[in-house]
N, C-alpha and C positions, 0 to 999 in steps of 0.2 A: 758194843751189841750189833750183829748184823744178821741179815735174813736170807738164808740159802735156798729159799724157797721162791726167789723172785720170777714172775709171769709176765708174759706180753699181753696185750690188750688188743685184739683185733675186731673192727665192727665193718661187716658187709653189706651194703644196702639197707642200712638201719635208718627207719624212718618212724616220727611220730605224728599222728594226726588226731585231733580231738573232734568228735560229734561227725565224723566221716568228711568234712570239709574244711576243717581248720587244720592246716598243715604247719607245724612249729618247726620239726626237724624234715626237710626234704631228704630223699634216699642220700646216704652219707658212707663212704667208705675211708677208714682210718686205720692207721697202724700204728702202734705205740710198742716200741721195743722195750724188753724185760730191762729193768732198772733205770727206765727215764723219767725224768722228771718233765712232765708236759703241762702246760699252763692253757687253759681254755678261756681266750680273751674276747670281749665284746660288749657293746653296749647293752643297757637295760632291755629285757625283753628280747634278746637275740637268740634265746634256746640254750645257753651255757649250762644252767642247772638242771634243764630238762635231759640234756645228753649225759651230764654226770649220773644224774637219778637213775637213766635207763641201764648205764654200766653196773650200777649197785642195787639193781633190783627193785627200787622203789618206785620205778614208773615201767611199765610194760612197753615192748615195741610194738608198732602198727606192723612194722614188717622187717625182714634182716635177720642177721645172725651176729651174735656177740660171743667172742671166745676169749676166756681168759686162760692162760698157760696151755692153749691148744684145746680145750675143752670148751663146748657150746654151752653157754649157761643162761640164755635169754628164757629159758621155761624152768630154771632153778630158783628157789626162793633166796633172797639176800643172805641169810645166815650160810647158805650152802654155796656161795660164790667165792669164797676166801678173800673178802674186801672188809676192810675198815674204814668207816667215813666220820669226819669230822666235820661239825655243823658251823654255821656263823652263830648261832645260839650255842653257848657250852653245853647246856641241859646236862648238868651235874646234879646229882641226888644232892638235895640241900641237908638232908639229916644224916648224910654219912661223912666220914672224914675223907680227905684225901687218899690214903690207903685204901679204903673200902670201895671208892669211886674208882679208882684205878683197876683194883682186882676182882671188881663185880662179876665181869663177865667170864672170868677164870673160874669164880665160884660157881656160876650157872653152869660153865661146862663139868664140874663136879671135880676138877683137878684137886689134890692133897693141899691141905694148907700148907706143908712145907714148901710145895713147888709153887703155891700161890706168893707166897712171902717172898721167896728167892727173885720170882720175876717181876713183883713189883717195886722191891728194893733197887733191882738193876735198871728198870725203868725210870724211877725216881732220881737215881743217882744221874742217870743220861740226860734228863730234863732239869737238873738242878733243883730237885723239890724234897731231899732229904730230910730237911729242916722243917717240913711242913706236913709230914705224912698223918699227924694227928689233929691238924686243924681242919674245920668245916669249910664249906666254901664262901660263906659270907666273911670269912676272917682273911682271903685272899683277895689280892689285887686282881685286876682285868688282865693283866699278862699271866700271871700264876695261874689263874681259872683256866686260861685257853691251853697253858702247858699241861694242865691236868687233863684236861679234853683229849690233847693230842696222847698224853701217856696212856690213856684208857684206851686209845684206838690201837697202838704199837703194842702194847702188853700181850696181845693174841698173836703176834709175829704175825702179820697177814702177808699175803703175797701181793696184795694192791692196796694203797693208800688214797683214800678220796678226800679232798678238802673241797667244802662249798663255802668259798667267801670266809674264811675262817679269822681273819684279820680286820674286816670292816667294823667292829664294834669297838676297836682300841683308838687310841690316840695317835698321832703323827709320830712321836717317839717310840711308842711301843710297837708300833706297826713296823718301823725301821728294824729294832730290836729281833723281833720276832720274824721277820725276813730272815736276818743272819742266821738265827736259830735253826728255822725251819730248813734252810739250805744246808748246815751244818748236819742236821738230823739225817737228812737225805744220805747223804754221804756215808754215816755211820750204819744205817740199818739196811741200806741198798735195797728198799723196795721200790717198786714201779708206782710211782705217784702220778695222780692227776688233779690239777688244783684249778678251780673256779675264780675267775676275779674278772673286775671291770676295770681294775687299776693297772695302767701299762707300766708304771715302775715296778711292782711288783712282777708282772710278767717278764719284764726285760732283766731283772736282777736273779729270778729264781730259776728260770725254765732252762732245760737243754733245748726244747722246741716249743714253739709257740703256736697254738690252732686259734686261728682268728676268724670268729663267726660274725655274719651280717644275715640278720633275717632267717636264722636257722642254716645259711648255706656258708661254705667253707670256702673263704676268701683267699687264704695262705695257711700252709703247715711246713714250719720251717724253723730254723735257729734265729735268736734274737738278732743276731749280726745281719743275716741275709732279709729279714723282714724290714730292719731299719734302713739298710743300705740298697735292697734291691725290692722294694714294695711290689707284690704282684697286680695290685690294682690301685686306683683313685682312692678308693675306701680304706685301704690299709695306709698308704701315704699320708692321709688327713687325718687316721685314728692313732697312728704312732708318730710320736715325737711331741714335744712341748717347748716351744709354741709348734703347732702343725707345721708341716710342708705347704709353702705357698703353691698354689696350683692356678695355672692360667688358661684359659681357652685361646688357643694360636692357630695360625694359619702358617702354611709351609709351603714355599715355593722355590723348588730345588734345593729343599734342605734350609732354605733361610727362613728363621724361624721369627714371627712378628706377632705381638699382641694390638689389637686395636692400632695399626700403623707404626706402633714403636718396635723398632728392631732389637731383638733379643740376641741374635747370634746365629751361626749356622750348625746344625747337628746332623749327625748320621743316624738313619732311621731303617729298621728291619724292613720297609716296605714303602712303595711310593704313595702317599697319602697327601691331601691337601689342608687337612683340620686335625687337629688332636688336642690333649691337654698335655700341658708342661708343667713339670714339679720341679722345685729347687727349693731344699732345705735352708731355714733362714741363717743357720750358721754357716753356711757354703758359700753365701754370699760376700762379695769383699768390697770395703769402700775404697776409693780411689779419688785422687785429685783432679784428675782431666781425662779427656776422651772415654768416659762413661755414660751411663743412662742417669739423667738427672733423677734425683730421688728427694721428694719433699717430705720431712719429716713434721709429723702431728703429735707424736707422743713419745717418751722415753719412760722406760721401766729398768732403773739401776738396782740389779739384785745382786752386787758387789762381786760376785764372782762372773759375771758377764751383764751386758746391757742389752736389751729388747728394743728396737726401734721399730716404731709403727709409722708409716708414711703410705705415701702413692708414688707410682710412676706413670709417665703417659697421660691419658686422659682419664685421671682420678682411678688408676688401677691399684687396689688396695696390696701392701707389701709389708711383710716381716723381716727385720735384718736383726741378726744375733752377734754380737761383737765378742770375740775372744777375750779372757780375763787379761787387764793390763793395758788392753789399747786403749790409747788416749783418742776421745771423740772431741770433735770441734764442736764448741757450742753455737750450731749454725742450724737454720732451717732447711737450707738448700744443700744437698751433697751430691755426689756421684757414686755409681756402684757398677761393679762388673760380674756377670754371672758367667763362673766357669763352665763350658762345656761338658767338660768330664764329670760333673756334679749333678747333671740335670738328668731328669727321667722323663720320657714320652709316653702318654698313654692313648690307646685307640679312642678316637671320639665317642664311638658307639658302645663298644663293650667295655670302655675304660679299663682294660687290662693293659699292662705294662708290654710297651713293643721297644723299650730301648735295646741299642746295640752297645752292650758294654764291651769294652776294649781290655779289662783288665781281668785276672781271673781270681785274685786274692778278695778276702771278704773281710 
């Protein structure tokens, strides 16, 4: 099943303000290419769903324009935008069968019964629902209900698919299974997809590009690899990654970096500064036997595939270290670490924006 009418989405100076004073989304500019799977990611209350609902037409814009497929739609009704939306709540009709739930919108459109049956059966086959078409929602599992909700959206063959945290009601294993199914579905139907979540695993595994929001502001819009390896700000660096990136308030003297008197190394920067934030991911820190920075371990988390060491360096400065699979860790409280300079990130102390001088081109 493929969609030949995919459309780009372009937002120009789009904002949302309630009661003339409460600005949820400051003026933003976003371009989503046709056929792209974009994930809007951020903490609760950052404006993710509001942004999605403005694209869908369920929320009005306070300013700016929204174009879908080159046509401005900010003043159009939701039904006239060429979008289909999947909500966190499945919102299935409890008295209807799976077949009727999926085909209801086609019936409302007045399509012939033969065409409705053909399209519903085609979608059911693509979603693995062929054996459940005569069941009602109460006889389905959570994952099956979510597939019905998605099937109901794609049966209309929309230009744009919008997902508002559709997996949050599922248990961990079902969420993992549905992530794979959604990824494969996107490849099959080739629609432009926008997916809202607060779950970074969903974002990193599903997205072609991730849009990270912080209090309505766009922190970064880039590929998962770029966001992970070259975070645009301290907020992104701390939000992406589990455990989060270690962030230190450091001083620089001729590019010699120190934190509360503890020397961390020498690093090249893009400008002459005396103070900055430095970040290093826990998995990039190396354990060493000598000539390193003393590391006092307070707690260990053995997760099988890796171990997380929680401890301190210098004057009680918190630090997390992740060891790779198979590495034997001495049963000791005191160890030493090295911080590879090519794995470090520097952020401006006032703006908290990335000022690292990266020397490689590969991401």
